[in-house]
N, C-alpha and C positions, 0 to 999 in steps of 0.2 A: 768606250769611255762611258761613264755614268752621266747622264743628263738630266736635271729637273727643269721644268719649264713652269713657271707661275703663268695663271691665265692659260691653263692648258686647251681650254675647249675655244679658244680665238682662232679666227680665220687663217693667220700666220702661224699661230701654234699647232694647229691641226697638220698644216704642210709641213712645218719643220719636223714635229714628232714623226711623220711617215719617212721623210728623208733619212732621218737620223736612224730610225728602226731597221730600214732597207739596209744600210751601211754596217748594221750589226751593234750599234750602240744600245744601251739600256736606258731607256727613255721614261721618266716619271711624269707625269702631267698633274699640276695642281690644280683642283677643281673646288668650288664650293658648293655646288649642287649635285647631288649624288646621280639625278637623273641624266646627268652630262656623261656618265662614265662609259655607257654603251659606245657612244660615238668616239670616246677617246681609244676603246679596246680595238674598236675598227680602224683607227688610224695606227695603231701599233704599240703604244707605250702602255705601261701599267698605269692604271688611274690611280691617283694619289688623293685621298680627300682631305681637302684643307678648309677649315670652317674657322673664321674669326670672329670672336664675339668681343665686344666691349666689354671691358670689366665694370662691375658695378660700382659706383662713386663711393669712396670710403670716408666716414666721417671719425673724427677724433673724439676720444672719450671726453665727457663732459661739456660739448658743444651743442 
C-alpha cells in the first residue's frame, strides 16, 4: 500500500512510518524542514519535502 503522512517528523508519525515500512508499505513522510529528512530516512519512509507558502496578497487594477 502507498501511504502519505502529513507531519512526518512528529512522534506518532515516526513510529507509524517504521511500522508501515516494516510491513512492506511504501511510506512518504511530508515535512517542511529539509533538515528533518535524515530522521525520516532512519524511520524507513521516503521523505517528501512539503513547503507551504502563503500567497502574496493580490490587488485589483485601479485600486
